[in-house]
C-alpha positions in Angstrom: -39.4 -14.9 7.1 -39.2 -11.3 8.0 -35.9 -9.6 8.9 -36.0 -9.8 12.7 -32.9 -7.5 13.1 -34.6 -4.8 11.0 -37.9 -5.3 12.8 -36.1 -4.6 16.1 -34.7 -1.4 14.7 -38.0 -0.2 13.0 -40.8 -1.8 15.0 -43.4 0.9 14.2 -42.9 0.5 10.4 -43.2 -3.3 10.7 -46.2 -3.1 13.0 -48.0 -0.6 10.7 -47.3 -2.8 7.6 -48.3 -6.0 9.3 -51.5 -4.4 10.7 -52.7 -4.3 7.1 -52.6 -8.1 7.1 -54.1 -8.4 10.6 -50.8 -9.6 12.0 -49.9 -6.6 14.3 -50.7 -8.6 17.5 -48.6 -11.5 16.4 -45.8 -9.1 15.6 -46.0 -7.6 19.1 -45.9 -11.1 20.6 -42.8 -11.8 18.5 -41.0 -8.8 19.7 -41.9 -9.7 23.3 -40.6 -13.2 22.8 -37.5 -11.9 21.2 -36.8 -9.5 24.0 -37.2 -12.4 26.5 -34.8 -14.5 24.4 -32.2 -11.8 24.3 -32.4 -11.2 28.1 -32.1 -14.9 28.8 -29.1 -15.1 26.3 -27.3 -12.4 28.3 -28.1 -14.2 31.6 -26.8 -17.5 30.3 -23.6 -15.9 28.9 -23.0 -14.1 32.2 -23.3 -17.4 34.1 -20.9 -19.2 31.7 -18.4 -16.4 32.2 -18.7 -16.7 35.9 -18.3 -20.5 35.7 -15.2 -20.1 33.6 -13.7 -17.6 36.0 -14.5 -19.7 39.1 -13.0 -22.9 37.7 -9.4 -21.6 37.4 -6.9 -23.3 39.7 -7.7 -25.8 42.4 -11.0 -24.8 44.0 -11.7 -24.8 47.7 -14.8 -26.5 49.1 -16.6 -23.2 49.2 -15.7 -22.6 45.6 -16.9 -26.0 44.7 -20.3 -25.2 46.3 -20.3 -22.0 44.2 -19.5 -23.9 41.0 -22.3 -26.4 41.7 -24.7 -23.5 42.3 -23.5 -21.8 39.0 -24.0 -25.1 37.2 -27.5 -25.5 38.4 -28.3 -21.8 37.6 -26.8 -22.2 34.2 -28.8 -25.4 33.5 -32.1 -23.6 34.5 -31.2 -20.6 32.4 -30.3 -22.7 29.4 -33.7 -24.5 29.7 -35.5 -21.2 29.9 -33.4 -19.9 26.9 -34.3 -23.0 24.8 -38.0 -22.5 25.5 -37.8 -18.8 24.7 -36.1 -19.6 21.4 -38.8 -22.1 20.6 -41.5 -19.6 21.3 -39.8 -16.9 19.3 -39.1 -19.1 16.3 -42.7 -20.4 16.3 -44.0 -16.9 16.2 -41.5 -15.8 13.6 -42.5 -18.7 11.3 -46.1 -17.5 11.4 -45.5 -13.8 10.6 -46.3 -13.1 7.0 -44.3 -11.0 4.6 -44.6 -7.2 4.8 -47.1 -6.2 2.1 -46.1 -4.0 -0.7 -47.5 -0.4 -0.3 -49.2 -0.8 -3.7 -51.0 -4.1 -2.8 -54.8 -3.6 -2.4 -56.2 -3.0 1.1 -58.7 -5.3 2.6 -58.9 -8.8 4.2 -61.2 -10.7 1.8 -61.2 -12.0 -1.8 -63.9 -9.3 -2.7 -61.4 -6.5 -1.7 -59.2 -7.2 -4.7 -58.7 -4.1 -7.0 -59.5 -4.3 -10.8 -56.4 -3.4 -12.8 -57.7 -3.9 -16.3 -59.8 -6.1 -18.5 -59.1 -7.6 -22.0 -61.2 -9.2 -24.7 -64.9 -9.5 -25.6 -67.0 -11.8 -23.6 -69.0 -14.2 -25.9 -72.7 -13.8 -26.4 -74.6 -17.0 -27.0 -78.2 -17.5 -28.3 -78.2 -20.9 -26.5 -77.4 -22.1 -23.0 -73.7 -22.8 -22.8 -72.6 -26.0 -21.2 -70.0 -26.7 -18.5 -66.8 -28.3 -19.8 -67.6 -31.6 -18.1 -70.8 -31.7 -20.1 -69.0 -31.3 -23.4 -67.1 -33.8 -25.5 -67.9 -37.0 -27.3 -66.5 -40.6 -27.5 -63.4 -39.0 -29.1 -62.6 -37.1 -25.9 -64.2 -35.9 -22.7 -63.7 -35.1 -19.0 -65.0 -37.9 -16.8 -65.5 -36.9 -13.1 -67.7 -39.9 -12.3 -65.0 -42.5 -13.1 -62.4 -40.3 -11.4 -64.5 -40.4 -8.2 -65.0 -44.1 -8.5 -61.3 -44.6 -8.8 -60.0 -42.0 -6.2 -62.9 -40.2 -4.6 -64.4 -36.8 -5.2 -62.5 -34.1 -7.0 -60.4 -36.4 -9.3 -60.8 -36.4 -13.0 -60.0 -38.4 -16.1 -59.2 -36.3 -19.2 -59.6 -38.5 -22.3 -58.8 -38.5 -26.0 -59.1 -35.1 -27.7 -59.5 -33.3 -24.3 -56.3 -34.9 -23.1 -54.5 -33.9 -26.3 -55.7 -30.3 -25.9 -54.5 -30.1 -22.3 -51.1 -31.5 -23.2 -50.9 -29.0 -26.1 -51.6 -26.2 -23.7 -48.6 -27.1 -21.5 -46.4 -27.6 -24.5 -47.4 -24.2 -25.9 -46.6 -22.5 -22.6 -43.3 -24.3 -22.1 -42.3 -23.4 -25.6 -43.2 -19.8 -25.1 -41.4 -19.5 -21.7 -38.2 -21.2 -22.9 -38.1 -18.8 -25.8 -38.3 -16.0 -23.3 -35.2 -17.3 -21.5 -36.7 -19.6 -18.8 -34.7 -22.7 -18.1 -37.0 -25.8 -18.1 -36.9 -28.0 -15.1 -38.7 -31.3 -14.3 -38.3 -31.4 -10.5 -39.3 -33.8 -7.8 -42.8 -33.6 -6.4 -42.0 -35.2 -3.1 -40.1 -32.9 -0.7 -39.0 -32.8 2.8 -40.3 -30.5 5.6 -37.7 -27.9 5.2 -38.7 -27.1 1.6 -42.3 -26.7 2.7 -41.3 -24.5 5.6 -38.9 -22.6 3.4 -41.5 -21.6 0.9 -44.0 -20.7 3.5 -46.5 -23.5 3.1 -45.6 -24.7 6.6 -46.8 -24.0 9.2 -49.8 -21.9 7.9 -51.0 -24.2 5.0 -50.5 -27.6 6.7 -54.2 -28.5 6.4 -54.0 -28.3 2.6 -50.9 -30.6 2.2 -50.7 -34.3 1.6 -48.1 -35.7 4.1 -46.7 -39.2 3.6 -46.0 -40.0 7.3 -44.1 -43.2 6.7 -41.5 -41.4 4.6 -41.9 -37.9 6.2 -42.3 -36.4 2.8 -44.9 -34.0 1.4 -46.6 -34.0 -2.0 -46.1 -30.5 -3.4 -49.1 -28.3 -4.4 -47.0 -26.4 -6.9 -43.5 -26.7 -8.4 -42.8 -23.3 -6.8 -41.6 -25.5 -3.8 -39.1 -27.5 -5.8 -37.9 -24.4 -7.8 -37.4 -22.4 -4.6 -35.5 -25.4 -3.1 -33.2 -25.6 -6.1 -30.7 -23.2 -4.6 -31.2 -23.9 -0.9 -28.1 -23.0 1.2 -26.3 -21.8 -2.0 -24.4 -18.6 -2.7 -25.2 -17.2 -6.1 -23.1 -14.6 -7.9 -24.7 -11.2 -8.8 -24.0 -11.8 -12.5 -26.1 -15.0 -12.4 -29.2 -13.0 -11.6 -31.9 -12.8 -12.6 -32.2 -16.6 -12.9 -35.4 -17.7 -14.6 -36.8 -21.2 -14.3 -39.9 -22.9 -15.7 -41.2 -26.3 -14.4 -43.9 -28.8 -15.2 -45.3 -30.9 -12.4 -48.4 -32.8 -11.2 -49.6 -31.2 -8.0 -51.7 -32.2 -5.1 -53.9 -30.1 -2.7 -56.4 -31.2 -0.1 -58.5 -28.1 -0.7 -59.3 -28.1 3.0 -62.0 -25.5 3.8 -63.4 -25.6 0.3 -66.3 -27.9 1.2 -69.4 -26.9 -0.9 -67.2 -24.6 -3.1 -66.7 -25.5 -6.8 -67.8 -29.1 -6.1 -69.2 -29.5 -9.7 -66.7 -30.0 -12.5 -62.9 -29.9 -12.3 -62.2 -26.3 -11.5 -61.0 -27.2 -8.0 -59.5 -30.7 -7.8 -57.1 -32.5 -5.6 -54.7 -33.4 -8.5 -53.7 -31.2 -11.3 -50.9 -30.4 -13.7 -49.2 -27.0 -14.0 -46.5 -25.0 -15.7 -44.8 -22.7 -13.2 -42.4 -19.7 -13.6 -39.9 -18.9 -10.8 -37.3 -16.2 -10.7 -34.3 -15.4 -8.5 -33.1 -11.8 -8.7 -31.4 -9.0 -6.8 -33.8 -6.9 -4.5 -34.0 -3.9 -6.8 -35.2 -6.0 -9.7 -38.2 -7.8 -8.1 -40.9 -5.1 -8.7 -40.0 -4.9 -12.4 -39.8 -8.7 -12.8 -43.2 -9.0 -11.1 -44.7 -6.9 -13.9 -42.8 -9.0 -16.4 -44.3 -12.2 -15.1 -47.8 -10.6 -15.3 -47.1 -9.6 -18.9 -46.1 -13.2 -19.8 -49.3 -14.5 -18.2 -51.4 -11.9 -20.1 -49.7 -12.8 -23.4 -50.5 -16.4 -22.9 -54.2 -15.6 -22.1 -54.4 -13.3 -25.1 -52.9 -15.9 -27.5 -55.5 -18.3 -26.3 -58.1 -15.7 -27.0 -59.6 -15.7 -23.4 -61.5 -12.7 -22.1 -59.9 -11.9 -18.8 -59.3 -9.3 -16.1 -56.3 -8.6 -13.9 -56.8 -8.2 -10.2 -54.5 -6.7 -7.6 -55.1 -9.1 -4.6 -56.0 -7.6 -1.2 -53.3 -8.0 1.5 -55.5 -10.1 3.7 -56.0 -12.6 0.9 -52.3 -13.0 0.2 -50.4 -16.2 1.1 -47.9 -15.6 3.9 -44.8 -15.3 1.6 -46.3 -12.8 -0.9 -45.8 -9.1 -0.6 -48.0 -8.5 -3.6 -49.9 -10.7 -6.0 -51.8 -10.4 -9.3 -54.4 -12.8 -10.4 -55.6 -13.2 -14.0 -59.3 -14.2 -14.0 -60.7 -15.6 -17.2 -64.4 -15.3 -18.1 -66.5 -18.5 -17.5 -69.8 -18.1 -19.4 -71.6 -20.9 -17.6 -70.9 -19.3 -14.2 -71.3 -15.8 -15.6 -68.3 -14.6 -13.8 -64.5 -14.3 -13.9 -62.4 -17.0 -12.2 -58.7 -17.2 -11.5 -56.6 -19.1 -14.0 -53.1 -17.7 -13.1 -51.4 -15.7 -10.4 -48.0 -14.2 -9.9 -46.4 -13.2 -6.6 -43.4 -11.2 -5.5 -42.2 -12.9 -2.3 -39.2 -10.4 -1.9 -36.6 -12.0 0.5 -39.2 -14.0 2.5 -38.5 -17.4 1.0 -34.8 -16.7 0.5 -34.3 -16.0 4.2 -36.0 -19.3 5.2 -34.0 -21.3 2.7 -30.8 -19.4 3.2 -30.3 -18.3 -0.4 -27.9 -15.4 -0.9 -25.9 -13.8 -3.6 -22.5 -12.0 -3.5 -22.3 -8.3 -4.3 -19.3 -6.1 -3.7 -17.8 -8.8 -1.5 -20.8 -9.0 0.7 -23.7 -11.6 0.9 -27.3 -10.5 0.5 -30.5 -12.4 0.5 -32.0 -12.8 -3.0 -35.5 -11.9 -4.0 -37.8 -14.6 -5.4 -41.0 -14.5 -7.5 -43.4 -17.1 -8.9 -46.1 -17.2 -11.5 -48.5 -19.6 -13.2 -47.8 -20.5 -16.8 -50.9 -22.6 -17.2 -53.2 -25.2 -15.6 -56.2 -27.0 -17.0 -58.3 -24.1 -15.8 -57.3 -22.3 -19.0 -58.6 -25.2 -21.0 -61.9 -25.2 -19.1 -62.4 -21.5 -20.0 -61.6 -22.3 -23.6 -64.2 -25.0 -23.7 -66.8 -22.7 -22.3 -66.0 -19.7 -24.4 -65.5 -21.3 -27.8 -68.4 -23.8 -27.9 -71.2 -23.8 -30.4 -74.9 -24.8 -30.0 -74.0 -28.4 -30.8 -71.4 -28.6 -28.0 -68.4 -28.6 -30.3 -65.4 -26.5 -29.1 -63.1 -24.8 -31.6 -59.6 -24.8 -30.2 -57.2 -21.9 -30.6 -54.7 -22.3 -33.4 -51.7 -22.0 -31.0 -52.8 -25.3 -29.5 -53.2 -27.1 -32.8 -49.5 -26.4 -33.5 -48.7 -28.5 -30.5 -50.8 -31.6 -31.2 -54.3 -30.5 -30.2 -57.2 -31.3 -32.7 -58.8 -28.3 -34.4 -61.9 -29.0 -32.4 -63.4 -31.1 -29.7 -66.5 -32.6 -31.1 -69.8 -32.2 -29.3 -71.8 -35.0 -27.7 
């Protein structure tokens, strides 16, 4: 969440920044609710003080009447205060992070700014095939059987394709651990606080799978578990930056995506992912954001994928992010770049919600947190499209064969 105390002191700065995200009206409503809460707090405290003063000694009948009146007034004031606190907290939960001044302006996906491109896009003298149309009895992607088992947007990955995907994750995990990331295999079922703390509640509720009987949520990214790792903890300054990498299976409803990427397995309800997550002191987060982007670019380059880096527009950011970069790989069948990784600087937004602080010079400060994608199967889909031949055979990058992938996925 945003720093409400700082927002009271610098309302114009906060309003101007949040206006870039279309949240200025919500911010004004928050300040109004906060002013009401503070006024009611003063009223309740004054009534309590009067009640304490009036209750000293043996009261007369008139004083008893006065005490009863104070009790009733205090009860009404406390009820109004509780409602004001509820309204204020509800608004505060929905206010997004302040955008970084260097984040791209605009409210839509199309407003993202191109940072750079890398690699040569392949030229084919044949019609390239979608990844789900490639493969042979030795290995393939089976959406039809996945749908028969679980419904639309579920996939089987079989044989050599499954080996290639697992090699992708092992390659990325190996790279990140050599870069100093500590590997974690976390839970994928979490409580409401973890979802709220990372900013997926309340704004992303429609995309979450909720197990009502257990009151647990299936996570859509291991960012949730890695952020929750230090909930309510006090870190030491010399422990930071703390870098973690996790591998999890993730679940998303993809609400609002009807008719979008319905063919193939680019947008599915269940997928695996390697994630990066970093805790740091505030002055480190911008540099570490660039570091995470560099790691993601190195991975894409070692896989040989043509890509571009995009600075995402403020209106297209998730609520916790102050700034986000996407890496979009080239997909020849679609003739366009599509997102395969992202990395976000969430500054102190998640740390405030999860109460994660560090000690410096005897004082406690909120940490900054960042997250970034190591790899998902989207990278493999791009590999299969970019490195296929006219027979439908896919030559896999050498970095994957070192981790158990076959040299090629045979054509049909």
